[in-house]
Gaussian input, Z-matrix of N, CA and C with variables (Angstrom, degrees):
# hf/3-21g

backbone

0 1
 N
 C     1     B1
 C     2     B2     1     A1
 N     3     B3     2     A2     1     D1
 C     4     B4     3     A3     2     D2
 C     5     B5     4     A4     3     D3
 N     6     B6     5     A5     4     D4
 C     7     B7     6     A6     5     D5
 C     8     B8     7     A7     6     D6
 N     9     B9     8     A8     7     D7
 C    10    B10     9     A9     8     D8
 C    11    B11    10    A10     9     D9
 N    12    B12    11    A11    10    D10
 C    13    B13    12    A12    11    D11
 C    14    B14    13    A13    12    D12
 N    15    B15    14    A14    13    D13
 C    16    B16    15    A15    14    D14
 C    17    B17    16    A16    15    D15
 N    18    B18    17    A17    16    D16
 C    19    B19    18    A18    17    D17
 C    20    B20    19    A19    18    D18
 N    21    B21    20    A20    19    D19
 C    22    B22    21    A21    20    D20
 C    23    B23    22    A22    21    D21
 N    24    B24    23    A23    22    D22
 C    25    B25    24    A24    23    D23
 C    26    B26    25    A25    24    D24
 N    27    B27    26    A26    25    D25
 C    28    B28    27    A27    26    D26
 C    29    B29    28    A28    27    D27
 N    30    B30    29    A29    28    D28
 C    31    B31    30    A30    29    D29
 C    32    B32    31    A31    30    D30
 N    33    B33    32    A32    31    D31
 C    34    B34    33    A33    32    D32
 C    35    B35    34    A34    33    D33
 N    36    B36    35    A35    34    D34
 C    37    B37    36    A36    35    D35
 C    38    B38    37    A37    36    D36
 N    39    B39    38    A38    37    D37
 C    40    B40    39    A39    38    D38
 C    41    B41    40    A40    39    D39
 N    42    B42    41    A41    40    D40
 C    43    B43    42    A42    41    D41
 C    44    B44    43    A43    42    D42
 N    45    B45    44    A44    43    D43
 C    46    B46    45    A45    44    D44
 C    47    B47    46    A46    45    D45
 N    48    B48    47    A47    46    D46
 C    49    B49    48    A48    47    D47
 C    50    B50    49    A49    48    D48
 N    51    B51    50    A50    49    D49
 C    52    B52    51    A51    50    D50
 C    53    B53    52    A52    51    D51
 N    54    B54    53    A53    52    D52
 C    55    B55    54    A54    53    D53
 C    56    B56    55    A55    54    D54
 N    57    B57    56    A56    55    D55
 C    58    B58    57    A57    56    D56
 C    59    B59    58    A58    57    D57
 N    60    B60    59    A59    58    D58
 C    61    B61    60    A60    59    D59
 C    62    B62    61    A61    60    D60
 N    63    B63    62    A62    61    D61
 C    64    B64    63    A63    62    D62
 C    65    B65    64    A64    63    D63
 N    66    B66    65    A65    64    D64
 C    67    B67    66    A66    65    D65
 C    68    B68    67    A67    66    D66
 N    69    B69    68    A68    67    D67
 C    70    B70    69    A69    68    D68
 C    71    B71    70    A70    69    D69
 N    72    B72    71    A71    70    D70
 C    73    B73    72    A72    71    D71
 C    74    B74    73    A73    72    D72
 N    75    B75    74    A74    73    D73
 C    76    B76    75    A75    74    D74
 C    77    B77    76    A76    75    D75
 N    78    B78    77    A77    76    D76
 C    79    B79    78    A78    77    D77
 C    80    B80    79    A79    78    D78
 N    81    B81    80    A80    79    D79
 C    82    B82    81    A81    80    D80
 C    83    B83    82    A82    81    D81
 N    84    B84    83    A83    82    D82
 C    85    B85    84    A84    83    D83
 C    86    B86    85    A85    84    D84
 N    87    B87    86    A86    85    D85
 C    88    B88    87    A87    86    D86
 C    89    B89    88    A88    87    D87
 N    90    B90    89    A89    88    D88
 C    91    B91    90    A90    89    D89
 C    92    B92    91    A91    90    D90
 N    93    B93    92    A92    91    D91
 C    94    B94    93    A93    92    D92
 C    95    B95    94    A94    93    D93
 N    96    B96    95    A95    94    D94
 C    97    B97    96    A96    95    D95
 C    98    B98    97    A97    96    D96
 N    99    B99    98    A98    97    D97
 C   100   B100    99    A99    98    D98
 C   101   B101   100   A100    99    D99
 N   102   B102   101   A101   100   D100
 C   103   B103   102   A102   101   D101
 C   104   B104   103   A103   102   D102
 N   105   B105   104   A104   103   D103
 C   106   B106   105   A105   104   D104
 C   107   B107   106   A106   105   D105
 N   108   B108   107   A107   106   D106
 C   109   B109   108   A108   107   D107
 C   110   B110   109   A109   108   D108
 N   111   B111   110   A110   109   D109
 C   112   B112   111   A111   110   D110
 C   113   B113   112   A112   111   D111
 N   114   B114   113   A113   112   D112
 C   115   B115   114   A114   113   D113
 C   116   B116   115   A115   114   D114
 N   117   B117   116   A116   115   D115
 C   118   B118   117   A117   116   D116
 C   119   B119   118   A118   117   D117
 N   120   B120   119   A119   118   D118
 C   121   B121   120   A120   119   D119
 C   122   B122   121   A121   120   D120
 N   123   B123   122   A122   121   D121
 C   124   B124   123   A123   122   D122
 C   125   B125   124   A124   123   D123
 N   126   B126   125   A125   124   D124
 C   127   B127   126   A126   125   D125
 C   128   B128   127   A127   126   D126
 N   129   B129   128   A128   127   D127
 C   130   B130   129   A129   128   D128
 C   131   B131   130   A130   129   D129
 N   132   B132   131   A131   130   D130
 C   133   B133   132   A132   131   D131
 C   134   B134   133   A133   132   D132
 N   135   B135   134   A134   133   D133
 C   136   B136   135   A135   134   D134
 C   137   B137   136   A136   135   D135
 N   138   B138   137   A137   136   D136
 C   139   B139   138   A138   137   D137
 C   140   B140   139   A139   138   D138
 N   141   B141   140   A140   139   D139
 C   142   B142   141   A141   140   D140
 C   143   B143   142   A142   141   D141
 N   144   B144   143   A143   142   D142
 C   145   B145   144   A144   143   D143
 C   146   B146   145   A145   144   D144
 N   147   B147   146   A146   145   D145
 C   148   B148   147   A147   146   D146
 C   149   B149   148   A148   147   D147
 N   150   B150   149   A149   148   D148
 C   151   B151   150   A150   149   D149
 C   152   B152   151   A151   150   D150
 N   153   B153   152   A152   151   D151
 C   154   B154   153   A153   152   D152
 C   155   B155   154   A154   153   D153
 N   156   B156   155   A155   154   D154
 C   157   B157   156   A156   155   D155
 C   158   B158   157   A157   156   D156
 N   159   B159   158   A158   157   D157
 C   160   B160   159   A159   158   D158
 C   161   B161   160   A160   159   D159
 N   162   B162   161   A161   160   D160
 C   163   B163   162   A162   161   D161
 C   164   B164   163   A163   162   D162
 N   165   B165   164   A164   163   D163
 C   166   B166   165   A165   164   D164
 C   167   B167   166   A166   165   D165
 N   168   B168   167   A167   166   D166
 C   169   B169   168   A168   167   D167
 C   170   B170   169   A169   168   D168
 N   171   B171   170   A170   169   D169
 C   172   B172   171   A171   170   D170
 C   173   B173   172   A172   171   D171
 N   174   B174   173   A173   172   D172
 C   175   B175   174   A174   173   D173
 C   176   B176   175   A175   174   D174
 N   177   B177   176   A176   175   D175
 C   178   B178   177   A177   176   D176
 C   179   B179   178   A178   177   D177
 N   180   B180   179   A179   178   D178
 C   181   B181   180   A180   179   D179
 C   182   B182   181   A181   180   D180
 N   183   B183   182   A182   181   D181
 C   184   B184   183   A183   182   D182
 C   185   B185   184   A184   183   D183
 N   186   B186   185   A185   184   D184
 C   187   B187   186   A186   185   D185
 C   188   B188   187   A187   186   D186
 N   189   B189   188   A188   187   D187
 C   190   B190   189   A189   188   D188
 C   191   B191   190   A190   189   D189
 N   192   B192   191   A191   190   D190
 C   193   B193   192   A192   191   D191
 C   194   B194   193   A193   192   D192
 N   195   B195   194   A194   193   D193
 C   196   B196   195   A195   194   D194
 C   197   B197   196   A196   195   D195
 N   198   B198   197   A197   196   D196
 C   199   B199   198   A198   197   D197
 C   200   B200   199   A199   198   D198
 N   201   B201   200   A200   199   D199
 C   202   B202   201   A201   200   D200
 C   203   B203   202   A202   201   D201
 N   204   B204   203   A203   202   D202
 C   205   B205   204   A204   203   D203
 C   206   B206   205   A205   204   D204
 N   207   B207   206   A206   205   D205
 C   208   B208   207   A207   206   D206
 C   209   B209   208   A208   207   D207
 N   210   B210   209   A209   208   D208
 C   211   B211   210   A210   209   D209
 C   212   B212   211   A211   210   D210

   B1=1.5320
   B2=1.3964
   B3=1.3065
   B4=1.4457
   B5=1.5016
   B6=1.3555
   B7=1.4565
   B8=1.4831
   B9=1.3000
   B10=1.3422
   B11=1.6377
   B12=1.3322
   B13=1.5907
   B14=1.3684
   B15=1.3278
   B16=1.6398
   B17=1.4558
   B18=1.2290
   B19=1.5645
   B20=1.5207
   B21=1.2116
   B22=1.5178
   B23=1.5672
   B24=1.3492
   B25=1.4722
   B26=1.4651
   B27=1.3434
   B28=1.4316
   B29=1.5332
   B30=1.3284
   B31=1.4505
   B32=1.6061
   B33=1.2937
   B34=1.4228
   B35=1.5125
   B36=1.3136
   B37=1.4380
   B38=1.5213
   B39=1.2402
   B40=1.5018
   B41=1.6380
   B42=1.3041
   B43=1.3733
   B44=1.5921
   B45=1.3025
   B46=1.5411
   B47=1.5102
   B48=1.3035
   B49=1.4339
   B50=1.5549
   B51=1.3942
   B52=1.4043
   B53=1.3689
   B54=1.3666
   B55=1.4862
   B56=1.6042
   B57=1.3606
   B58=1.5056
   B59=1.5859
   B60=1.3445
   B61=1.4041
   B62=1.5263
   B63=1.3020
   B64=1.4299
   B65=1.5248
   B66=1.3079
   B67=1.4240
   B68=1.5276
   B69=1.3681
   B70=1.3654
   B71=1.4126
   B72=1.2726
   B73=1.5389
   B74=1.5373
   B75=1.3562
   B76=1.4515
   B77=1.6281
   B78=1.2186
   B79=1.5485
   B80=1.5141
   B81=1.4246
   B82=1.3870
   B83=1.5024
   B84=1.2866
   B85=1.3544
   B86=1.3919
   B87=1.3400
   B88=1.5290
   B89=1.4838
   B90=1.3101
   B91=1.4285
   B92=1.4588
   B93=1.2262
   B94=1.5486
   B95=1.4675
   B96=1.4018
   B97=1.4635
   B98=1.4040
   B99=1.3258
   B100=1.4393
   B101=1.4882
   B102=1.3079
   B103=1.5086
   B104=1.5883
   B105=1.3072
   B106=1.4666
   B107=1.5862
   B108=1.2869
   B109=1.4848
   B110=1.5858
   B111=1.3366
   B112=1.3653
   B113=1.6021
   B114=1.3051
   B115=1.4781
   B116=1.5616
   B117=1.3124
   B118=1.4947
   B119=1.6440
   B120=1.1666
   B121=1.6584
   B122=1.4518
   B123=1.3012
   B124=1.4241
   B125=1.4532
   B126=1.3004
   B127=1.5071
   B128=1.5230
   B129=1.3716
   B130=1.3712
   B131=1.6239
   B132=1.5138
   B133=1.5173
   B134=1.3732
   B135=1.3301
   B136=1.4968
   B137=1.4730
   B138=1.4254
   B139=1.4178
   B140=1.5394
   B141=1.2482
   B142=1.5110
   B143=1.5591
   B144=1.2079
   B145=1.5169
   B146=1.5216
   B147=1.3836
   B148=1.6138
   B149=1.4620
   B150=1.4217
   B151=1.3682
   B152=1.6023
   B153=1.3096
   B154=1.5671
   B155=1.5725
   B156=1.3294
   B157=1.5751
   B158=1.5150
   B159=1.4986
   B160=1.3502
   B161=1.5032
   B162=1.3231
   B163=1.4726
   B164=1.5477
   B165=1.2923
   B166=1.4430
   B167=1.4285
   B168=1.3838
   B169=1.3643
   B170=1.5618
   B171=1.1975
   B172=1.4758
   B173=1.5337
   B174=1.2922
   B175=1.5196
   B176=1.4193
   B177=1.3142
   B178=1.4975
   B179=1.4238
   B180=1.3208
   B181=1.6107
   B182=1.3084
   B183=1.3490
   B184=1.4902
   B185=1.5416
   B186=1.3946
   B187=1.4299
   B188=1.5747
   B189=1.3044
   B190=1.3654
   B191=1.4414
   B192=1.3576
   B193=1.4210
   B194=1.4923
   B195=1.3523
   B196=1.4027
   B197=1.6736
   B198=1.3137
   B199=1.4427
   B200=1.4810
   B201=1.2910
   B202=1.5279
   B203=1.4489
   B204=1.4796
   B205=1.3022
   B206=1.3645
   B207=1.4399
   B208=1.3782
   B209=1.4712
   B210=1.3319
   B211=1.3428
   B212=1.6716
   A1=112.74
   A2=122.76
   A3=122.40
   A4=112.99
   A5=117.75
   A6=126.16
   A7=108.64
   A8=118.09
   A9=123.20
   A10=119.12
   A11=106.16
   A12=112.30
   A13=120.33
   A14=113.04
   A15=116.58
   A16=104.14
   A17=111.00
   A18=125.44
   A19=113.34
   A20=117.17
   A21=122.16
   A22=102.83
   A23=108.62
   A24=113.20
   A25=109.46
   A26=120.98
   A27=125.62
   A28=109.47
   A29=116.13
   A30=120.36
   A31=109.95
   A32=118.72
   A33=117.84
   A34=113.24
   A35=111.21
   A36=116.53
   A37=115.73
   A38=119.09
   A39=126.19
   A40=106.02
   A41=119.60
   A42=120.01
   A43=110.95
   A44=117.49
   A45=119.48
   A46=114.81
   A47=115.94
   A48=117.82
   A49=111.84
   A50=115.61
   A51=117.92
   A52=117.51
   A53=119.03
   A54=122.56
   A55=104.60
   A56=112.80
   A57=112.05
   A58=108.73
   A59=115.83
   A60=122.53
   A61=109.48
   A62=117.12
   A63=114.31
   A64=116.20
   A65=120.52
   A66=122.68
   A67=103.98
   A68=114.31
   A69=130.26
   A70=115.76
   A71=118.99
   A72=123.80
   A73=104.61
   A74=114.27
   A75=122.19
   A76=106.91
   A77=117.74
   A78=119.31
   A79=108.33
   A80=113.72
   A81=123.94
   A82=105.37
   A83=121.61
   A84=121.90
   A85=109.40
   A86=118.32
   A87=125.99
   A88=109.22
   A89=121.77
   A90=128.27
   A91=111.22
   A92=116.79
   A93=117.50
   A94=115.17
   A95=118.20
   A96=123.56
   A97=111.42
   A98=126.18
   A99=121.88
   A100=107.55
   A101=116.29
   A102=120.62
   A103=107.14
   A104=110.77
   A105=125.89
   A106=108.71
   A107=120.76
   A108=124.91
   A109=110.31
   A110=111.22
   A111=117.25
   A112=113.29
   A113=114.49
   A114=117.34
   A115=109.99
   A116=118.36
   A117=122.23
   A118=106.36
   A119=115.11
   A120=120.37
   A121=102.72
   A122=130.14
   A123=130.59
   A124=122.28
   A125=106.11
   A126=115.08
   A127=108.98
   A128=119.72
   A129=123.94
   A130=117.10
   A131=103.88
   A132=112.91
   A133=110.23
   A134=113.74
   A135=118.13
   A136=110.08
   A137=122.74
   A138=123.46
   A139=111.46
   A140=115.18
   A141=120.37
   A142=113.58
   A143=120.18
   A144=123.74
   A145=105.56
   A146=113.84
   A147=110.86
   A148=113.19
   A149=120.98
   A150=122.79
   A151=111.56
   A152=112.56
   A153=122.82
   A154=99.34
   A155=116.81
   A156=118.05
   A157=102.91
   A158=121.15
   A159=116.26
   A160=116.35
   A161=117.24
   A162=123.42
   A163=118.85
   A164=112.27
   A165=122.50
   A166=117.50
   A167=119.18
   A168=123.30
   A169=110.17
   A170=121.00
   A171=126.29
   A172=107.25
   A173=118.14
   A174=121.28
   A175=110.27
   A176=113.45
   A177=117.35
   A178=115.42
   A179=120.86
   A180=122.67
   A181=110.00
   A182=125.24
   A183=123.28
   A184=114.51
   A185=109.03
   A186=118.54
   A187=115.97
   A188=112.80
   A189=118.02
   A190=118.88
   A191=111.91
   A192=120.54
   A193=109.88
   A194=120.83
   A195=123.58
   A196=108.23
   A197=114.66
   A198=116.99
   A199=111.23
   A200=120.61
   A201=127.45
   A202=114.88
   A203=116.07
   A204=123.79
   A205=121.92
   A206=115.81
   A207=125.29
   A208=120.49
   A209=114.85
   A210=125.86
   A211=110.97
   D1=132.87
   D2=-177.49
   D3=-72.69
   D4=142.87
   D5=173.80
   D6=-64.16
   D7=107.97
   D8=174.66
   D9=-51.22
   D10=-35.88
   D11=174.97
   D12=-81.81
   D13=-0.06
   D14=-173.87
   D15=-82.75
   D16=138.05
   D17=173.92
   D18=-115.25
   D19=127.33
   D20=175.92
   D21=-126.93
   D22=121.59
   D23=175.59
   D24=-179.91
   D25=-153.98
   D26=178.12
   D27=-139.78
   D28=177.38
   D29=-176.96
   D30=-69.82
   D31=-21.69
   D32=171.02
   D33=-54.08
   D34=-46.96
   D35=-175.70
   D36=-61.40
   D37=-13.04
   D38=-175.20
   D39=-104.75
   D40=18.29
   D41=-176.94
   D42=-56.71
   D43=-40.23
   D44=-178.78
   D45=-79.96
   D46=-19.98
   D47=-178.69
   D48=-140.99
   D49=89.19
   D50=-178.27
   D51=-84.17
   D52=-1.26
   D53=-173.85
   D54=-94.19
   D55=105.38
   D56=-179.64
   D57=-84.82
   D58=154.20
   D59=177.50
   D60=-151.38
   D61=145.69
   D62=178.19
   D63=89.05
   D64=-3.98
   D65=-171.11
   D66=-81.87
   D67=110.95
   D68=-178.48
   D69=-93.84
   D70=-37.04
   D71=-170.80
   D72=-152.43
   D73=138.03
   D74=173.25
   D75=-115.84
   D76=120.95
   D77=176.05
   D78=-120.96
   D79=128.37
   D80=174.55
   D81=-99.81
   D82=123.89
   D83=174.15
   D84=-106.50
   D85=139.77
   D86=-178.71
   D87=-112.18
   D88=156.65
   D89=165.89
   D90=-48.45
   D91=140.15
   D92=176.99
   D93=90.65
   D94=-0.95
   D95=172.60
   D96=99.17
   D97=-13.06
   D98=-175.02
   D99=-74.72
   D100=157.46
   D101=177.77
   D102=-157.73
   D103=159.18
   D104=178.14
   D105=-119.87
   D106=121.15
   D107=-179.84
   D108=-115.18
   D109=126.35
   D110=179.56
   D111=-121.69
   D112=135.35
   D113=168.91
   D114=-128.80
   D115=161.71
   D116=-172.54
   D117=-68.45
   D118=135.69
   D119=174.94
   D120=-80.82
   D121=-23.37
   D122=-174.02
   D123=-90.93
   D124=-36.00
   D125=-167.35
   D126=-144.59
   D127=172.93
   D128=171.86
   D129=-62.78
   D130=-40.34
   D131=177.26
   D132=-113.48
   D133=160.14
   D134=177.36
   D135=-71.80
   D136=139.11
   D137=172.63
   D138=-95.28
   D139=168.21
   D140=-176.21
   D141=-52.77
   D142=-40.65
   D143=179.66
   D144=-64.52
   D145=-52.80
   D146=-178.48
   D147=-58.86
   D148=-36.32
   D149=-177.97
   D150=-70.14
   D151=-28.90
   D152=176.89
   D153=-64.83
   D154=-55.42
   D155=-168.87
   D156=-62.51
   D157=-42.09
   D158=-177.65
   D159=-60.64
   D160=-39.08
   D161=168.11
   D162=-47.21
   D163=-42.44
   D164=168.14
   D165=-58.32
   D166=-47.74
   D167=178.41
   D168=-70.35
   D169=-41.41
   D170=174.54
   D171=-55.32
   D172=-41.46
   D173=-178.01
   D174=-66.27
   D175=-39.76
   D176=178.16
   D177=-73.10
   D178=-29.07
   D179=164.32
   D180=-62.69
   D181=-43.70
   D182=-179.57
   D183=-60.58
   D184=-41.63
   D185=177.20
   D186=-62.03
   D187=-34.49
   D188=174.96
   D189=-74.82
   D190=-34.90
   D191=176.46
   D192=-71.76
   D193=-38.86
   D194=179.74
   D195=-63.62
   D196=-47.45
   D197=-178.95
   D198=-61.07
   D199=-41.55
   D200=175.43
   D201=-55.64
   D202=-35.32
   D203=176.95
   D204=-73.25
   D205=-29.10
   D206=173.34
   D207=-74.14
   D208=-15.93
   D209=-176.90
   D210=-66.10

């Protein structure tokens, strides 16, 4: 059964609503079954600053994967 609260998409999908609320966990799944799971250390939900920092982390992961694929 699909998780009804799960969202799959990208930042372009959020164009009309850039204010996130209710984000409690961010899970990044990699091929092969590995995953990273993140929760807010300060609150139950992520705040805007934490989400901004997470975006930087995701951008770094994408850069690392892209460089690895070019080799």
